[in-house]
N, C-alpha and C positions, 0 to 999 in steps of 0.2 A: 435544425438537424435533420436531415432526411431521411423518412422510413420505408421508402419506397423500393423494396428489395424482393426478394423470392418470397411467395406467399406463406411457405412454411415456418419462415424465420419472422415472426409477428414481432412487432415490438411487447415486449414482456407486461408492459401495464395498459396496452391500447384495450384490449377485450374488455377491462374491467373499470372505465374512468369513473373516477369519483364524482357524485353529482356536484354542478357548479363550478367543476374545474376544467378549463381549455384543455385542447390535445397538446399542447406545448407545457404548459404549466409558467411558471416562473422563471427569471433566468438572470444570471450576474455573469459578467466577465472578469476574469483577470488575466494578466499579462504586462510586459513591459510598456506596451504601447496601447493606447485606446485608440479605437478603431470607428470607423465611418463605414455601414453598410456590413453587408455580409463578409463573416470572416473568411479569409483566402484558404485557410487552413486552420482546425482546430480540436482540440481534444475537449470532447463535449462530455460532462460528468453530470450522470443524474443522480439527484441526493436522494431521490425516492429510492434507488438502489441501495445506496447506504444505508439508508433507515433499514429497509427491507433487511439487507443482510445482518445487521446488528441485531434486529428483533429476532432473528433464525439464530445467529450464535447465542444469544442471551437464551433462548429456549433450549440451548444444548448444554447449559452450563449452571441454572439455576440450582441450587440458591447461592451459586459464586458470583462474584462482582465482575464486570467486564470492563478491562482497560481497551480503549481504541488506539492504536498504534497509529501516530499519525506523523511520525518523523519524514524526513525527506520530501517535504510538501506534502504530508498525505500520499506518499508512494506516488508523486507525481499529480496526483489530483486535485490539490489544492489545499493547503492545512486547515484554514481556517472556515472556508463552508464546510468542509468534511467534518471536524471537529463540532461544528454546530448541529450538523444534521445526526451524529453518532449519539452525541448528548441527549439530543429530543428523542432518540430511538431508545434512552435508558442505557447506554454506557456511562459507568460512573467515576472514569478515570480516563486522563489521556496520556499515553506513552510518548517520549520524543529522544531521540539518540543527545542534543545537545541543550543544554541550558539556554543558548541564544534563541533556539526555535521555540523553547517553552515560554520566554520571554515577550517574544514576537506575540505571542497568543493571549499572553495578560495585557499586553499594550494594547488588542484588539478588542478587551472587555471579557475575554473568555477566563473564567475565575473558580473552572471545576478543577479538583485536584489533579496535581502532574507530577509524573516522573520522569527526569532525564538521568542518563546514565553514563553516559561515556564521555569522559572529562579529559582536559590537560590541566599543566601548570597555568597556562592562560585561563582556564574557566572563570565565569565572573561567578564566584560562590555565594559572594555577599549579597549581591542582586537577586540569587536566587534564595537566599534565606529572607529578604526582605519582600518579595514576593510569593513567598509560601511555596515556593517549588520543592517537590521530595528530590533528593539527590540518591541515585546510586553510588553504592561504594565498593570498591575491591580491596581497599587497604590503605594506601598512603593518602586517600584524599581525607581521611579522618581529619587530621590534624590542620590543613588549610581551612576545611569546612568549619571546625571548631574555634579558630583563629577567627574567622567572620561572624560566626554565632556571639563569642565574646564580645567583639567589637560593637556588634550592633545591639548586643543585650537582648538576645531573643535566640530560643533553641533552633536550630536547625533539624527539619525532618530528614530522616536517611532510610534507603533498604541499604542493608547488607548482602552482598552478592558472592555466593559461593560458587566456584567453576566445578560442575559436576563431571566434565569431559568434555566440553566444547573447546575448551583450549582458549579462548580469546580473554575478556576481561571477568573478574571475579578473583577471588583469594582461592589459593590452592588449597587442598584438605591439609596440608601440613602448616600452612599460614593461618589457617581458619582459628584455632584456638587463641591466636593471639589477637587477632581483629577483633573477635567479640570481646575478649577481656578489655581492650583499650575503649570499644564501643560502651561496655557497660560502667567504665569509669567515667569517660564523658557525659553518658546519661545520667549517672548520681550526680554529676557537678551540674546537671542544668543545660549543657552547652548543645547535646543532639537528642532527640526522639528518635529512636528505632523504631519507625512504623513498621517495616517491612523485611522480610529476606527471602531472597530470589536468587534463580539460575534459568538456563536456558537451554531447550532441547535439542540435542544435536541432529538426531534421526528418526524423529518421529514420523518423519512424511515418507519412511521405507519402512512399509508394514511386514518386511522380512527380516527385520532387525531389532523385534521385541527385545531382547535381551540385554542389548546396550542402554534402550530407555528404560528398563527395568532396572539396571544397575545406576542409571542416574537418578532415577525417584528414589531408590533406597540410599544412595549417597546423599540427598538432599533431606531428606529425614532425620538421617545423623548427624548433619549440618543443625538441622534446627535443634534438635534435642541438647545437642551441643552449646548453642546459644543460651537456651532456657536453663542449663545448668550453670552458666556464669552470669545468669541474672538479666539477660535479654530475652523478652517474651514478645514477638512481634504481634501487631494486630492483624497481618496479612501474609500470608505465604503464599507466592505466585514463581511459576516455572511452564505451564502450558503457553505454548505458541497456538498458530491455528491448527498444525497437523495434530496437536496434544488436544485442542479443544474437540477436534472431530473424530480421533481416532483412540484416546485415550484417557476415558472418563476418570482415571483413577490419578490423572494429573490436575486435576481442576481446582482442587482445595479453595482457596478462600477468594483467590481472583485469577483470571484467566488476562494474557493479553494478545489481542485479535490484531494482527497486522492484515497480511493479504486477503483474508476471509471476509473481511467488511468491504472490500473494494470487489467482491463479487468473483475471485480468481480462487482456483484450486491448488494446494500444494501437493497432490497427488499424481504422478506421470499416469496413472492408467484410470483415473477416476476425474471425469469432468465437474466442473463446479454444480451444474444441475442435479447431480446425485445428491447435493447436499442442501437444494432449493437455494443456492445461492446465483445472484445476477451480476453479472458484471457491469460494473457502475462508468467506464469510460467507452468511448467510441473515438476513435480517430479517423477526420473526413478531410476532404479537400475538394477540389475539381477538375478534371480536365484541362492541362495548361496547352496541349497540341495534340493534333490527329493527323497524321499523314502517310501517304503510301510508300512503299518501299519494297524495291525487287526481290527475290528470292536470293538467299545469302548475306543478306544485309547484316555486318556485324552491330552488334550494340553494347554501348558504353566500353570503358576501359578495360583492356586486354582482349578484347572479344570474345568473350566467355560464352557467348549467345549468338549463333547466326539464325536468320530465319529459314525457314525450311521451303518457305514458297513465299509468291508475293503477297503482300499482306499489310495491314495498316499497323501503326504505332501508336500508341496513347502515352504520352508525357505526363507524368504525375509530379507535381512540386514540393516533394517532401526528399529529405535526404539524410545522411548521416549526423549533419548539424542539426537536424530536428530530431535525433535522437533516434531513427529508423536504421538498425545495423547493418555496417557496411557487408559482413559475409552472408546476408541473407541470401540464400538460393531458393529461387521458384515458389517464395511465399504468394498466398492468395491476397486479392482485392477483389473488391465488389462494385462493378460500374452498371448501370441500370438492370440492377436486380439479377445480372449475370457474374460468374466466378471468372477471372482470370489470374495468370501468374506474373509475378516480377520476372522480367527477361534481363539477362546480363546483372551487372555489379550496380548496386546501390551506389550513387556519386553525392558529393557533399549536398547538393539542393535538389535532388531530382532520381528519379528512377522511371523506367520505361516498362510498359506492358504491350506485350503481341498479342494484338486482337483476333487474329487468325481469321481474317476476313477483310473482302475487300469492299464491303459496304460503309460509305463514307458517312451514313448516319447512326453507325453504331459508335456508341461513346465520344460523342461531339465535344468540342471545346466547350467547357461549361459544366460537363456532364458532372453528378454528383460521384464521388470514390467513397467509398468506406475502406479503410484498411483492416480494421478490425471494429469489433461493436456486437451488441445482441440485436441488432436490425439486420443485418447481412448473416447474423452466424457465424461470421467468421472469429476467432477466439485470438485471445494474445496469444494462448498455448500454441496455436498453430505457427504465428509467425516467431515465439520464441523456437521452436524446434526447427524451424527453416533456418533461424540464425545460430544455431547452437547454443542459446542461452536458456533463463528460465522466465516464466512470467513476470515474477517480481522485477527484475532487472529493466524488461521490456515496457513498463508502465511508467517505471520510475524513470528512464532516461528520456523520455520524451521532452524536446528543449522548451527552452524560452521561446523562440519564434513562433512554436505554436501556441496560441491563446487558450486557455483552459475557460469554455464556456461552461457555467453551473445552471443547470435548467433543474426544474422540479416537475417531475409529470404526475406526483399525486401530492399535492401540497395537504399536509395534516395527518396523512397516513404513516402507520406504524410509529407514534409517538405516543410512548409509554413511561412509567414509573421506572426507575435505575432498580437493576438487580442488584442484590448485595447493599453493605453500606459504604459509604465514602468517610473514610477515619481522619 
C-alpha cells in the first residue's frame, strides 16, 4: 500500500512505529483468487486501526461490554481477520445478521460469544444451537428454536428483541407480553435460556432528534420490566449502536453493539471520525491503466455528461460499479502522485476516468498508484458517499469480490487488551 501522498495526510501509525516492527507489518490476502505479484486493485484493511477503534470505543462504554458487529463480511473489511482483531482489542461478543455468517466464523476457529439476529424459515437453528450461537428472537422463531433444542437435548441461547420504533424485526409493543410469556415457559422447561433483551436505535445519528431516542429508550426499559415481571430476567440489555455509543451514554446499559465505529467511520454527517479518535481501516487502491492526450471538448464516458474544457490528458482508473464503485457518483476525489483529482463523467462497469487538467505526460503515468479513499490520502469514504448520494456504511460494504482484501497490521501487538464487561 503506497503512502506517498500529500505530506499533511501522514499515515496514522507511521509517526510512532512500534519498536521491532517493519513499516508495513504483517499482511494476509483474502479474495476469490490467489494472486501472484502486486494486486491490480485492492481494499487494504489495517487491523491495527480496527484494534485502535475497538479500544477507543471500549473507553467510551466501560464498564459495559462491547459487541463487534462483523456482519456482511465485516462491512466489507473481511469478517475473520476483523473478528480476531476486535477480540484481541477486548471486544467480548461478535454480532452477525445471519446464522450462516456465525457458522463460518465457528468453522474458522472463533469461539467467542456470537449473536445472530435475522432469520427465515430456512435458518439452520439446530446448527446454531449445536455451535452455541445466540439467536435473536422477534416472536415466531421461538417455536422452531425450541424444537431444535429439544431434538438436540440442550438449551438454546436467545435474545428477545422488542421493536421500540425502528419498524424492522422485533416484537411489537402489543405482542411483547405474549412473547415474553412464551419465552418464560420455554425457559422453565429447559429448552431455552434468555440471555438478553435488545432493540435498535433509529435516529441516534441525528442529534436534533433526541426526543425520539428518549422515547425508544423509555419503551425499552418498560419492555425489560415487563419481561422481568413475567419471570424473564436477562443477563444483558443492549440497544446502543455506534451513534448511541458516541452520543447517548444513557443507552450503553450492559452491552453495546459497535458496527460502523470499529471500521473508523463516523455515523454523523457533521462530525468526522477524527473527532472521536477513530481511524478509517480501509484503503481502496489501484493504479493508472492508461494516460492519453485529448483535445478540448472531448466527451467522457456514457452519455457525455462531462466534456473537457481544454486540451488535457485523461487517466483511466480500472475500477467500476462491478467493483462496488457507485455508478451515480459525481466528481468524487481520487489521489494520484500526491495530488487530488476528480472523477470525470459516469462510472462504468469496470472503469472510470480522471481529467488531469494538464498536458504534461509525466503526470499520473501508467502504473502510478491511485488511492480512491483511505487515511494516507486524506480522502474519506464520507466524501465518496456524498458524491454518490449514499452513506459511508454502504460504500465500504459494497466493495466487490473482484477487489481482494489485503489485511495488513501496521502495529502488531498494539491495542491488545482485556475484554470490557463479561461474556455470559
